[in-house]
C-alpha positions as CSV (number, residue, x, y, z in Angstrom):
1,M,-12.5,-6.7,39.4
2,L,-12.5,-8.1,35.8
3,Y,-10.0,-7.3,33.2
4,L,-10.7,-8.2,29.5
5,I,-8.6,-8.5,26.4
6,S,-8.8,-10.4,23.2
7,D,-7.2,-11.6,20.0
8,L,-3.5,-11.3,20.8
9,H,-2.9,-13.8,17.6
10,F,0.6,-14.7,19.6
11,G,1.9,-17.2,16.7
12,G,2.3,-18.3,13.1
13,D,4.8,-19.7,10.4
14,G,7.9,-17.1,9.8
15,S,7.0,-13.5,10.0
16,L,3.9,-14.0,12.0
17,Q,5.9,-14.7,14.8
18,I,6.8,-11.0,15.0
19,C,4.8,-9.4,18.1
20,D,4.4,-5.9,17.3
21,Y,3.8,-4.8,20.9
22,T,5.5,-7.0,23.0
23,D,6.8,-3.9,25.1
24,E,3.4,-2.7,25.7
25,I,1.8,-6.2,26.8
26,V,4.5,-6.6,29.2
27,G,4.1,-3.1,30.9
28,F,0.0,-4.2,30.9
29,L,0.7,-7.3,32.8
30,Q,3.2,-5.4,35.2
31,K,0.8,-3.1,35.9
32,L,-1.9,-6.1,37.1
33,E,0.7,-6.9,39.7
34,N,-0.5,-4.0,42.0
35,E,-4.3,-5.0,41.7
36,P,-5.9,-6.9,44.2
37,P,-5.5,-10.7,44.4
38,E,-9.3,-11.1,43.7
39,T,-8.7,-9.4,40.0
40,E,-9.0,-11.5,37.2
41,L,-7.3,-11.2,33.6
42,L,-9.7,-13.0,31.1
43,L,-8.2,-13.1,27.4
44,V,-11.2,-14.2,25.4
45,G,-9.9,-16.4,22.5
46,D,-7.8,-16.5,19.6
47,T,-4.7,-16.0,22.3
48,F,-2.5,-17.7,20.1
49,G,-2.5,-18.4,16.1
50,L,-1.9,-22.3,16.3
51,W,-4.2,-22.5,13.0
52,E,-1.3,-20.4,11.3
53,L,1.9,-22.7,12.9
54,T,1.9,-25.3,10.1
55,T,6.0,-26.0,10.4
56,V,5.2,-28.0,13.8
57,T,2.5,-30.3,14.6
58,G,0.4,-31.1,18.0
59,T,1.1,-29.6,21.3
60,E,4.5,-28.5,20.4
61,K,2.9,-25.7,18.5
62,L,2.1,-23.8,21.9
63,D,6.2,-24.5,22.7
64,E,6.9,-22.7,19.5
65,I,5.3,-19.8,20.2
66,I,6.5,-19.8,24.0
67,R,10.0,-19.5,22.5
68,Y,9.1,-16.9,20.2
69,H,7.8,-14.4,23.1
70,K,9.3,-16.0,26.2
71,K,9.5,-12.3,27.5
72,I,5.6,-12.0,27.5
73,F,5.2,-15.5,28.7
74,D,7.8,-14.6,31.9
75,Q,5.8,-11.6,32.8
76,F,2.2,-14.0,32.5
77,K,4.0,-15.9,35.1
78,R,4.8,-13.2,37.5
79,T,1.5,-11.7,37.1
80,G,-0.2,-15.0,37.6
81,E,1.5,-15.3,41.0
82,H,-0.6,-12.1,41.6
83,I,-3.9,-12.0,40.1
84,K,-5.9,-15.0,38.5
85,I,-5.2,-15.3,34.6
86,T,-7.7,-17.4,32.4
87,I,-7.5,-18.1,28.9
88,M,-10.6,-18.8,26.6
89,V,-10.2,-21.0,23.0
90,G,-10.9,-19.2,20.0
91,N,-11.0,-20.2,16.6
92,H,-7.2,-19.4,15.9
93,D,-6.2,-21.2,18.6
94,Y,-9.2,-24.3,18.6
95,D,-6.5,-27.1,19.4
96,L,-6.7,-25.5,22.9
97,A,-9.9,-27.2,23.4
98,C,-9.0,-30.5,21.7
99,E,-5.8,-31.5,23.7
100,P,-6.1,-31.7,27.6
101,A,-2.0,-31.4,27.5
102,Y,-2.3,-27.6,26.5
103,F,-3.9,-27.2,30.2
104,D,-0.8,-28.2,32.0
105,K,1.4,-26.1,29.5
106,L,-0.2,-23.1,30.4
107,L,-0.5,-23.9,34.2
108,A,3.2,-23.6,33.9
109,Y,2.9,-20.2,33.2
110,N,0.0,-19.2,35.9
111,I,-2.4,-19.3,32.9
112,K,-5.9,-21.4,33.5
113,L,-7.1,-22.6,30.4
114,D,-11.1,-23.1,30.1
115,T,-12.2,-24.7,27.6
116,A,-16.0,-24.0,27.8
117,V,-17.7,-22.2,24.6
118,S,-18.9,-19.5,27.2
119,L,-18.2,-18.3,30.7
120,T,-19.9,-16.0,33.2
121,R,-18.4,-14.0,36.0
122,T,-21.0,-12.3,38.9
123,I,-19.8,-9.0,40.0
124,N,-22.4,-6.6,42.1
125,G,-25.0,-9.1,41.5
126,R,-24.8,-8.8,37.9
127,T,-23.9,-11.5,35.4
128,I,-21.6,-11.2,32.6
129,W,-21.8,-13.4,29.8
130,I,-18.5,-13.8,27.9
131,E,-18.2,-15.9,24.5
132,H,-14.9,-15.8,22.1
133,G,-18.0,-15.3,19.3
134,Q,-16.7,-17.7,16.6
135,Q,-19.6,-20.1,17.1
136,V,-21.8,-16.9,15.9
137,D,-19.7,-17.1,12.8
138,E,-20.7,-19.7,10.4
139,Y,-17.8,-19.9,8.6
140,N,-15.5,-20.5,11.8
141,A,-18.3,-22.2,14.1
142,S,-17.0,-25.8,15.2
143,P,-19.6,-28.4,13.8
144,A,-18.6,-30.5,17.1
145,Y,-17.0,-28.5,19.7
146,G,-14.0,-29.8,21.1
147,D,-13.6,-32.5,18.1
148,P,-10.1,-32.1,16.5
149,F,-11.4,-33.4,13.1
150,A,-14.7,-31.1,13.3
151,L,-13.2,-27.9,11.5
152,P,-14.9,-25.1,9.9
153,I,-14.4,-23.6,6.5
154,G,-12.4,-20.6,8.8
155,F,-9.8,-23.3,9.1
156,H,-8.9,-23.9,5.8
157,I,-9.0,-20.3,5.0
158,T,-6.8,-19.7,7.3
159,Q,-4.1,-22.6,6.6
160,Q,-4.1,-21.6,3.0
161,A,-4.4,-18.0,3.1
162,V,-2.9,-16.7,6.5
163,A,-0.1,-19.3,7.0
164,G,0.6,-20.0,3.3
165,A,1.1,-15.5,3.2
166,S,3.9,-16.0,5.8
167,K,5.7,-18.7,3.5
168,Y,5.9,-16.4,0.3
169,S,6.2,-12.9,2.3
170,V,9.7,-13.3,2.1
171,F,9.5,-13.1,-1.7
172,G,8.1,-9.9,-1.7
173,T,10.0,-6.3,-2.5
174,S,8.8,-5.7,1.2
175,D,7.5,-7.8,4.1
176,W,4.0,-6.7,3.5
177,L,2.2,-10.0,2.8
178,K,2.7,-10.9,6.8
179,D,0.1,-8.1,7.3
180,V,-2.9,-10.5,6.1
181,R,-4.2,-11.1,9.2
182,S,-4.9,-7.2,9.6
183,V,-7.1,-7.2,6.7
184,D,-11.0,-7.3,6.9
185,I,-11.2,-10.7,4.9
186,R,-14.0,-8.7,2.5
187,Q,-11.2,-6.3,1.6
188,L,-8.5,-9.0,0.9
189,P,-8.5,-9.1,-2.8
190,D,-8.6,-5.2,-3.0
191,W,-5.8,-5.0,-0.3
192,L,-3.6,-7.8,-2.6
193,I,-4.5,-5.4,-5.8
194,S,-3.2,-2.1,-3.8
195,N,0.1,-3.7,-2.9
196,Y,0.8,-5.3,-6.3
197,F,0.2,-1.8,-7.2
198,Y,2.3,0.1,-5.3
199,R,5.0,-2.4,-4.1
200,E,5.3,-5.0,-6.7
201,M,4.5,-3.8,-10.1
202,N,7.7,-3.1,-12.4
203,F,8.4,0.8,-12.3
204,L,8.1,1.2,-16.0
205,I,4.6,-0.1,-16.1
206,R,3.2,2.0,-13.6
207,L,4.8,4.6,-15.4
208,L,3.2,3.5,-18.8
209,L,-0.1,3.1,-16.8
210,L,-0.6,6.5,-14.9
211,P,-1.0,8.5,-18.4
212,F,-3.5,5.5,-19.3
213,L,-5.4,6.3,-16.5
214,V,-5.2,10.2,-17.0
215,L,-6.5,9.4,-20.8
216,L,-9.4,7.1,-19.4
217,T,-10.5,10.2,-17.7
218,V,-10.4,12.4,-20.0
219,T,-12.2,10.6,-22.3
220,L,-15.0,10.0,-20.3
221,L,-14.9,14.0,-19.7
222,A,-15.1,14.2,-23.7
223,F,-18.0,11.8,-24.0
224,V,-20.1,14.0,-21.4
225,G,-18.9,17.2,-23.5
226,Q,-20.0,15.3,-26.9
227,A,-23.8,14.4,-24.8
228,L,-24.0,18.2,-23.8
229,K,-23.4,19.1,-27.4
230,F,-26.1,16.7,-28.8
231,A,-28.4,18.0,-25.9
232,G,-27.5,21.8,-27.1
233,V,-26.0,23.1,-23.8
234,F,-23.2,23.6,-25.6
235,D,-22.4,24.5,-29.2
236,V,-18.8,22.5,-29.5
237,N,-17.5,20.0,-27.2
238,I,-15.3,21.8,-24.5
239,I,-13.3,19.2,-24.1
240,L,-12.6,17.5,-27.7
241,N,-12.5,21.3,-29.2
242,N,-10.8,22.9,-26.5
243,F,-9.6,26.5,-27.7
244,L,-5.9,25.7,-25.8
245,F,-5.3,22.9,-28.7
246,N,-5.2,25.9,-30.8
247,Y,-2.2,27.1,-29.2
248,L,0.1,23.9,-29.3
249,G,-0.5,23.1,-32.7
250,V,0.9,19.7,-34.2
251,I,0.8,18.5,-30.5
252,G,-2.9,19.8,-30.0
253,D,-3.8,17.9,-33.2
254,A,-1.9,14.8,-31.8
255,I,-4.2,15.3,-28.6
256,Q,-7.7,15.6,-30.2
257,I,-6.8,12.6,-32.7
258,V,-5.9,10.5,-29.7
259,L,-8.9,11.4,-28.1
260,G,-10.9,10.9,-31.1
261,I,-9.5,7.2,-31.4
262,S,-9.8,6.6,-27.5
263,M,-13.5,7.5,-27.8
264,I,-14.1,5.3,-30.6
265,F,-12.1,2.7,-29.1
266,W,-14.2,3.0,-25.5
267,F,-17.3,3.3,-27.1
268,F,-17.6,0.0,-28.7
269,I,-15.9,-1.5,-25.7
270,F,-19.3,-0.2,-24.1
271,V,-21.6,-1.0,-26.9
272,V,-20.2,-5.1,-26.7
273,G,-20.1,-4.7,-22.9
274,I,-24.0,-4.0,-22.5
275,P,-25.1,-7.4,-24.1
276,V,-22.4,-9.4,-22.5
277,F,-23.5,-8.3,-19.1
278,L,-27.0,-8.9,-20.2
279,I,-26.3,-12.7,-21.3
280,F,-23.8,-13.3,-18.2
281,R,-26.9,-11.9,-15.9
282,D,-29.6,-14.1,-17.7
283,V,-27.0,-17.1,-17.5
284,R,-26.6,-16.6,-13.7
285,R,-30.4,-17.0,-13.1
286,V,-30.9,-19.8,-15.3
287,L,-28.1,-21.4,-13.1
288,E,-29.5,-20.3,-10.0
289,R,-33.6,-21.4,-11.3
290,M,-31.9,-24.8,-11.8
291,Q,-30.1,-24.7,-8.5
292,I,-26.3,-25.0,-10.3
293,L,-25.8,-21.8,-8.1
294,P,-27.2,-20.5,-5.1
295,R,-29.4,-17.6,-5.1
296,T,-27.8,-14.2,-4.8
297,E,-29.8,-13.3,-2.3
298,E,-29.6,-16.1,0.1
299,T,-25.7,-15.8,-0.4
300,P,-24.4,-12.3,1.0
301,I,-21.2,-11.2,1.3
302,Y,-19.1,-12.5,4.0
303,A,-19.8,-10.0,7.2
304,P,-18.6,-11.1,10.5
305,T,-19.9,-8.7,12.7
306,E,-23.5,-9.8,11.5
307,G,-25.8,-11.5,14.0
308,Y,-23.7,-10.7,17.3
309,D,-26.6,-8.1,18.4
310,E,-29.3,-10.4,17.8
311,H,-27.1,-13.3,19.6
312,A,-26.7,-11.1,22.5
313,M,-30.3,-10.1,22.9
314,S,-31.4,-13.7,22.8
315,I,-29.1,-14.3,25.6
316,F,-30.3,-11.7,27.5
317,E,-34.0,-12.8,27.1
318,Q,-33.2,-16.4,28.1
319,H,-31.0,-15.7,31.4
320,K,-32.5,-12.2,32.8
321,D,-29.6,-12.0,35.5
322,V,-27.1,-11.4,32.7
323,S,-26.0,-7.5,32.3
324,V,-23.2,-7.8,29.8
325,Y,-22.4,-9.7,26.9
326,V,-18.7,-9.9,25.9
327,Y,-17.3,-11.1,22.6
328,G,-14.2,-10.7,20.6
329,H,-13.3,-12.4,17.0
330,T,-14.4,-9.5,14.9
331,H,-11.3,-7.3,15.8
332,A,-13.8,-4.4,16.2
333,A,-13.9,-2.7,19.8
334,S,-17.3,-1.2,20.7
335,L,-19.4,-0.8,23.8
336,T,-23.3,-0.7,23.1
337,N,-26.1,0.4,25.7
338,I,-29.2,-1.3,25.1
339,N,-31.8,-0.4,27.4
340,G,-29.4,-0.8,30.1
341,K,-28.0,-4.3,28.9
342,L,-24.1,-4.0,27.5
343,I,-22.8,-5.4,24.4
344,I,-18.9,-5.4,24.5
345,N,-16.6,-6.3,21.8
346,T,-12.7,-6.7,23.0
347,G,-11.4,-5.7,19.6
348,T,-7.7,-6.9,18.9
349,W,-4.1,-6.0,19.6
350,L,-3.2,-7.0,16.1
351,K,-2.3,-4.0,13.4
352,M,-5.2,-3.0,11.8
353,L,-5.3,-2.1,8.2
354,R,-7.7,1.1,7.3
355,R,-8.7,1.5,3.7
356,I,-8.2,4.8,2.6
357,P,-9.6,6.2,-1.2
358,V,-6.6,7.8,-2.8
359,I,-7.1,11.6,-4.1
360,L,-6.8,10.0,-7.8
361,G,-10.2,8.0,-7.8
362,H,-8.9,5.3,-10.7
363,L,-6.0,3.8,-8.6
364,P,-6.2,1.5,-6.1
365,A,-6.7,2.7,-2.4
366,V,-4.0,2.9,0.2
367,Y,-4.2,0.5,3.6
368,Y,-3.3,2.5,6.4
369,P,-1.6,1.0,9.5
370,M,-2.8,1.7,13.0
371,F,-3.2,0.0,16.7
372,R,-5.9,0.0,19.0
373,L,-4.0,-1.7,22.0
374,N,-7.3,-1.7,24.6
375,Y,-8.7,-3.4,27.3
376,F,-11.6,-3.3,29.6
377,I,-12.5,-3.3,33.2
378,I,-16.0,-4.7,34.9
379,K,-15.9,-3.9,38.6
380,A,-18.5,-2.7,41.3
381,E,-18.6,1.2,42.0
382,N,-21.3,2.9,43.9
383,E,-23.6,-0.2,44.1
384,K,-23.3,0.0,40.3
385,L,-21.3,-2.1,37.5
386,C,-18.9,0.1,36.2
387,V,-17.1,-0.9,32.4
388,E,-14.1,1.2,32.0
389,Y,-12.4,1.3,28.8
390,Q,-8.6,2.0,28.2
391,V,-6.3,2.3,25.3
392,I,-2.7,2.2,25.2
393,P,-1.1,4.7,23.1
394,K,0.7,3.1,19.9
395,K,2.2,4.6,16.8
396,P,2.7,1.9,13.9
397,V,6.0,2.2,11.8
398,S,5.7,3.9,9.0
399,E,5.1,1.2,6.2
400,L,3.4,3.6,3.2
401,T,5.8,3.8,0.1
402,L,6.2,7.4,-0.9
403,L,3.8,7.2,-3.9
404,Q,1.3,5.9,-1.3
405,R,2.1,8.9,1.0
406,I,1.1,11.3,-2.0
407,F,-1.7,10.0,-3.2
408,V,-3.6,9.7,0.5
409,I,-2.2,13.7,1.0
410,G,-5.1,15.4,3.6
411,R,-7.0,11.9,3.8
412,Q,-7.3,10.1,7.1
413,P,-8.8,6.7,7.7
414,E,-12.1,6.6,9.0
415,I,-12.8,7.2,12.8
416,L,-13.1,4.0,14.6
417,D,-16.4,4.1,17.0
418,H,-16.1,5.8,20.0
419,I,-16.1,4.2,23.4
420,P,-17.0,6.2,26.5
421,P,-14.0,5.8,29.2
422,K,-16.4,4.7,31.5
423,T,-20.3,3.6,31.8
424,Y,-22.4,2.6,34.5
425,I,-25.4,0.3,34.8
């Protein structure tokens, strides 16, 4: 029987050392003490946030993580007396592949370190191929695996963005910056803008900004009304010349004047914006043609989930005995059945932040916290291979501000991919 979990991400400077699910992981490990001795728990990479630890160096990074998470490591040691525990290397704990001393440090807690990029296990005559998945991601693939100096682009992103965030999170109005690891990197700028608006922006500025956004919305409606008037659909601009203004007297006249000035202002912005946009686009094309900038179609937005299905299919093609391909890295738990072959993503135990557009469309989105503490079990059952999926329920502590809660009333985060409790092949 094989248990699979990944992307626990223990470790990091400052607030990153805080583990949100200590009780849940300890309870999970305690449960495994009752499994048969031939059971194996396989940690599919990124168990530790060694890259995020900049306050210490060398193998002392692991000592620092153990010090902060002693309750978890003590339970690893107890569970490892009953079953086998194996840990793979991920991109965030790439140091494990570079320094042999880590093997003995982990073995002291009954965790066996295997530094191979890919592992295989055989159950009921079926081969399971297991990788962390970083080698499929060009931003995090090590060009010379095992070389401590062969660091991918992702290392520098982690050092600057993630590790740096832990140092500066204490200066915020709240400790929100520590959740940088929970955000899809493609949404990082949007997440920063959202937290600036809802948490860091001066209250008076926010009060002034909201009426401005309302004015912009009404101005756009006035433009539409004017267009309908010119098209002959209406006799008057129903926004600019609304009969309600007649009942407001001087205030109504003032509103009409403000709307008129706003329309003129935004009209000139629009008129100037068109040629500026065309010039900008033409300049970019020239720079691309001269190879000063890479061609747009050759540089798509970073999408860490791309390429894994294709990679799995190539493994299935090259190794006919492989029935299951397992990976982590992208933090998106899933199970896909392709012609009797399974592709499994083991997800993450980190907090996840899901983007929710607000009810007032002009304002920044809200990032809703949630957990999916999940694990997969692969075992033999009735001459078949059974993949069991289980989730440990956990509700996050409410971290949304009052304004955020108001702006997402009636809205929920997108539904996570459904994974059946049991799948047979």
